C-alpha positions in Angstrom: -4.7 10.5 -10.7 -5.2 13.3 -13.1 -1.6 14.2 -14.0 -2.1 16.1 -17.3 -1.1 19.5 -15.9 1.8 17.9 -14.1 2.9 16.2 -17.3 2.6 19.5 -19.3 4.7 21.3 -16.6 7.6 18.9 -17.2 7.2 19.0 -21.0 7.5 22.8 -20.8 10.6 22.5 -18.6 12.6 20.7 -21.3 15.1 22.9 -23.1 17.6 25.6 -22.3 17.0 28.2 -19.5 18.8 31.3 -18.3 18.4 32.2 -14.6 19.3 35.3 -12.7 19.3 34.7 -9.0 19.9 36.6 -5.7 20.9 34.6 -2.6 20.6 36.1 0.9 22.9 34.4 3.3 21.3 35.1 6.7 24.0 33.6 8.8 26.5 36.3 7.8 24.3 39.0 6.2 25.6 38.7 2.7 23.8 39.1 -0.6 25.1 37.4 -3.7 23.9 37.5 -7.3 24.5 34.8 -9.9 23.6 33.7 -13.4 22.9 30.1 -14.3 22.4 28.4 -17.6 20.4 25.1 -17.5 20.0 22.4 -20.1 17.1 20.0 -19.4 16.7 16.8 -21.4 14.3 13.9 -20.8 15.6 10.6 -19.4 15.1 7.3 -21.1 13.4 4.5 -19.2 16.9 2.8 -18.8 18.3 6.0 -17.2 15.3 6.3 -14.9 15.9 2.6 -13.8 19.4 3.6 -12.9 18.2 6.6 -10.8 15.9 4.1 -9.0 18.7 1.6 -8.5 21.2 4.3 -7.3 18.6 5.2 -4.6 17.8 1.5 -3.7 14.2 2.4 -4.7 11.8 -0.4 -5.5 11.3 -1.3 -9.2 8.5 0.4 -11.0 6.7 -0.9 -14.1 5.6 2.5 -15.5 8.9 4.2 -16.0 8.0 5.6 -19.4 5.1 7.6 -17.9 7.2 9.1 -15.0 8.9 12.5 -15.6 12.7 12.3 -15.5 15.4 14.6 -16.6 19.1 15.1 -17.1 19.9 18.5 -15.7 23.1 20.2 -16.6 23.9 23.6 -15.3 26.6 26.2 -15.0 26.6 29.0 -12.5 28.8 32.0 -12.2 28.5 34.4 -9.2 29.2 38.1 -9.3 32.4 37.3 -7.4 33.5 34.9 -10.2 32.8 31.7 -8.3 31.8 28.9 -10.8 29.8 25.7 -10.3 29.2 23.1 -13.0 27.0 20.1 -12.3 25.2 17.4 -14.2 22.6 15.1 -12.6 19.7 12.8 -13.3 16.4 13.2 -11.5 12.9 11.8 -11.6 9.5 12.2 -9.9 7.3 9.4 -8.7 3.7 10.6 -7.9 2.1 8.7 -5.1 -1.1 10.5 -4.1 -3.4 13.4 -5.1 -5.8 15.4 -3.0 -7.4 18.8 -3.6 -5.4 19.3 -6.9 -2.1 18.7 -5.0 0.0 15.8 -6.4 2.6 14.4 -4.0 5.4 11.9 -4.2 9.1 11.1 -4.2 11.7 13.2 -6.0 14.9 11.1 -6.7 18.3 12.3 -7.8 21.5 10.4 -8.6 23.4 13.3 -7.1 22.2 15.8 -4.6 23.0 19.5 -4.7 24.2 20.0 -1.1 25.8 16.5 -0.7 27.3 14.5 -3.6 25.2 11.3 -3.2 21.9 9.8 -4.4 19.0 11.2 -2.5 15.2 10.7 -2.2 13.2 13.9 -1.4 9.5 14.8 -1.2 7.7 16.8 -3.8 4.2 18.4 -4.1 2.7 19.9 -7.2 -0.2 22.4 -7.2 -2.2 22.1 -10.4 -3.8 25.5 -9.8 -0.7 27.5 -9.4 1.7 25.2 -11.4 4.1 25.3 -8.4 6.5 22.4 -7.9 7.7 22.3 -4.3 10.6 20.0 -3.4 11.8 19.4 0.1 15.1 17.7 0.8 16.4 16.7 4.1 20.2 16.9 4.0 22.6 16.1 6.9 22.6 19.7 8.3 20.0 21.6 6.4 16.5 21.2 4.9 16.2 22.7 1.5 12.7 23.8 0.3 12.9 24.6 -3.5 10.0 26.0 -5.4 9.6 26.3 -9.2 6.5 28.1 -10.4 5.9 27.9 -14.2 4.0 31.1 -15.0 4.0 30.3 -18.7 6.0 27.9 -20.9 8.9 30.3 -21.1 9.1 31.8 -17.6 9.7 30.2 -14.2 10.0 31.9 -10.8 12.3 30.2 -8.4 12.5 30.3 -4.6 15.0 28.4 -2.5 14.9 28.4 1.3 17.5 26.5 3.3 16.6 25.9 6.9 18.8 24.7 9.8 17.8 21.1 10.3 15.5 21.0 13.4 15.4 18.1 15.9 13.1 15.3 14.7 9.4 16.3 14.9 10.1 20.0 15.3 9.0 22.5 12.6 11.3 24.4 10.2 12.2 27.7 11.8 15.8 29.0 11.3 16.3 30.2 7.7 20.0 30.1 6.7 19.7 31.0 3.1 16.9 32.5 0.9 17.3 32.5 -2.9 15.1 34.0 -5.5 15.3 33.7 -9.3 13.8 34.5 -12.6 14.3 31.7 -15.2 13.6 32.3 -18.9 13.6 29.7 -21.6 16.2 30.6 -24.3 15.4 27.7 -26.7 13.3 24.6 -26.8 
C-alpha cells in the first residue's frame, strides 16, 4: 500500500486548530453556529494498544506505523452551550484501490455515545479527503475532513437516521459545515 499521502495528512493534522461551524438541524429547522478549539497530539504505541484493547480489536504488530491521536476539544455554541471532550483514536488501513485507502477507524470514546467504537474510513489521495462513517444506535454519522493545505481543513458532518439493515442512507437529520485553521504546530 502506498500510504505516503495518508501519512502526510496525519502529520499535518497534529497541532492546534480553530474551527468555525454551522449546524443545520433538519428535524426542527434550527441553525446553530459554534466555535471549537482542537488540540491534536500523536499517540504512543502503548496508547494505540489500549485503543485496540478497548475495542476488543485483534493485536497488530505495526503499531508505530499506524496513525493515532489524542484529540482534545472545547466547543461553545452561540447560545453558550459548552462541550469539552478528550479521546484517543487510530486508523488501521486494510485495502487500497484507485488511490482510495480504506480501513477501520477506532476510538476509545465515541462522540454520539460514550463508549469505544469501531467505524469505517476511506481516504482519497487525490483530494486528501478523509471520510469516516460511524454506525451509532440511532444515527449514522458521515464525517469528512478535507485538508486543502497544511493549515486549512474543510469539515462536513452529515447525521442520517439509521435505516433498516441493507437500506441506503436517506433521511438527513443534521448537516454541519466548518472551516478549521491551524493556529500553531
